[in-house]
C-alpha positions as CSV (number, residue, x, y, z in Angstrom):
1,M,148.9,208.3,142.1
2,V,145.9,207.0,140.3
3,K,145.6,204.2,137.8
4,L,144.0,205.0,134.4
5,K,143.4,202.6,131.6
6,I,143.9,204.5,128.4
7,N,143.7,202.8,125.0
8,Q,143.9,199.3,126.7
9,K,147.1,200.3,128.5
10,E,147.4,200.8,132.3
11,Y,149.1,204.1,133.5
12,S,150.0,205.1,137.0
13,V,149.3,208.8,136.8
14,D,150.6,211.4,139.3
15,A,147.4,213.5,139.2
16,S,145.0,215.0,141.6
17,P,141.5,213.3,141.5
18,D,140.0,216.7,140.7
19,M,142.3,217.3,137.7
20,P,140.5,217.4,134.4
21,L,141.0,214.2,132.5
22,L,142.2,216.1,129.5
23,W,145.3,217.3,131.3
24,A,146.1,213.9,132.7
25,I,145.9,212.4,129.1
26,R,147.9,215.2,127.4
27,D,150.3,216.5,130.0
28,V,150.9,213.5,132.2
29,V,150.5,210.6,129.9
30,G,151.7,212.4,126.8
31,L,148.9,211.5,124.4
32,T,148.3,214.8,122.6
33,G,145.7,213.9,119.9
34,T,142.9,215.0,122.3
35,K,142.8,218.8,122.0
36,F,142.0,221.7,124.4
37,G,139.4,224.0,122.9
38,C,137.3,225.9,125.4
39,G,137.6,224.3,128.8
40,M,133.8,224.4,129.3
41,A,132.6,221.3,127.4
42,Q,131.2,223.6,124.7
43,C,133.3,222.8,121.6
44,G,133.9,219.0,121.6
45,A,137.6,219.2,120.7
46,C,138.5,217.3,123.9
47,T,136.1,214.4,123.3
48,V,137.2,210.9,124.4
49,H,135.3,207.7,125.2
50,L,134.8,206.7,128.8
51,D,133.4,203.2,128.9
52,G,132.1,203.8,125.4
53,E,130.4,207.1,126.1
54,A,131.6,210.3,124.4
55,V,132.6,212.7,127.2
56,R,134.3,216.1,127.2
57,S,137.6,215.4,128.9
58,C,138.1,219.1,129.8
59,V,135.4,218.9,132.4
60,T,135.6,215.2,133.3
61,L,137.6,214.7,136.5
62,V,140.3,212.1,136.7
63,S,138.3,210.6,139.7
64,R,135.4,209.7,137.3
65,A,137.8,207.9,135.0
66,V,139.4,205.6,137.5
67,G,138.5,202.0,136.9
68,K,137.0,202.8,133.5
69,E,138.1,202.3,129.9
70,I,139.3,205.5,128.3
71,V,139.8,205.6,124.5
72,T,141.4,208.6,122.9
73,I,141.9,209.3,119.2
74,E,145.2,207.4,119.4
75,G,143.3,204.3,120.6
76,L,140.7,204.6,117.9
77,S,143.5,205.0,115.3
78,A,144.9,201.7,116.4
79,D,141.9,199.9,114.8
80,P,142.9,199.0,111.2
81,D,139.2,198.8,110.3
82,N,138.5,202.3,111.5
83,Y,136.1,203.3,108.7
84,L,135.6,206.8,110.1
85,Q,139.2,207.7,109.7
86,K,139.3,206.1,106.2
87,A,136.3,208.1,105.2
88,W,137.8,211.3,106.7
89,M,140.9,210.8,104.6
90,E,139.2,209.8,101.5
91,L,137.0,212.9,101.5
92,D,139.7,215.2,102.8
93,V,137.5,216.4,105.6
94,P,139.8,218.6,107.7
95,Q,140.8,222.1,106.9
96,C,142.9,223.2,109.8
97,G,142.3,219.8,111.6
98,Y,142.2,221.1,115.2
99,C,138.7,219.9,116.0
100,Q,138.8,216.6,114.0
101,S,139.9,214.2,116.8
102,G,136.8,215.3,118.8
103,Q,134.6,215.1,115.7
104,I,135.8,211.6,114.9
105,M,135.3,210.5,118.5
106,S,131.8,211.7,118.6
107,A,131.0,210.2,115.2
108,A,132.3,206.8,116.4
109,V,129.7,206.7,119.2
110,L,127.0,207.8,116.8
111,L,127.9,205.0,114.3
112,R,128.1,202.4,117.1
113,E,124.6,203.4,118.3
114,N,123.1,204.1,114.9
115,P,124.9,202.3,111.9
116,N,122.6,204.0,109.3
117,P,122.2,207.6,110.4
118,T,120.1,210.2,108.6
119,D,121.4,213.8,108.1
120,E,119.2,214.8,111.0
121,D,120.7,212.0,113.2
122,I,124.2,213.2,112.3
123,D,123.4,216.9,112.9
124,S,121.9,216.1,116.3
125,A,124.7,213.8,117.4
126,M,127.4,216.2,116.2
127,S,125.8,219.4,117.5
128,G,128.2,219.6,120.4
129,N,131.2,219.6,118.2
130,I,132.3,223.0,116.8
131,C,134.4,223.3,113.6
132,R,135.6,226.9,113.2
133,C,136.5,226.2,109.6
134,G,132.9,225.1,108.8
135,T,133.6,221.7,107.4
136,Y,130.2,220.4,108.5
137,P,129.1,219.3,105.1
138,R,132.3,217.2,104.6
139,I,131.9,215.8,108.1
140,R,128.3,214.7,107.4
141,K,129.4,213.2,104.1
142,A,132.3,211.3,105.8
143,I,130.0,209.9,108.4
144,H,127.6,208.6,105.7
145,L,130.6,207.1,103.9
146,A,131.9,205.5,107.0
147,A,128.5,204.0,107.8
148,K,128.4,202.6,104.3
149,M,131.9,201.2,104.6
150,Q,131.0,199.6,107.9
151,R,127.8,198.0,106.5
152,E,129.5,196.7,103.4
153,G,132.8,195.8,105.1
154,G,134.8,197.5,102.5
155,N,135.5,200.9,100.9
156,G,131.9,202.0,100.6
157,K,132.1,202.9,96.9
């Protein structure tokens, strides 16, 4: 048994220390918002925050997460002022939606580190997240809108 703190809640998890964090989150804890995409840290669908850093949970071992703060899309969604998710919904960003939790988790770190990103900043920060539907222009637009909402403390319009 290992103890994991996920979304500000402690879990005793029956998982091997070398289990990928993704499977502990999804299969053991039951938080299914984080998606499996490739299993090789290439697509970003499994992105979570580990002590505030965006990591690919499909290759991050449970042992690395012990004693750290893990935030999944469910934890990010609990924030009523989550401008990213508001912008995502306002601009109807998802097409199939499969990659969107990873996209939002990566974008959250970007906006925390750079509250006024350029297109180039966004493209660079989001380059590790693949959207098979090609919603990249809407993703970029939503990140700009979320940044504006965050700066203005409102709806960004």
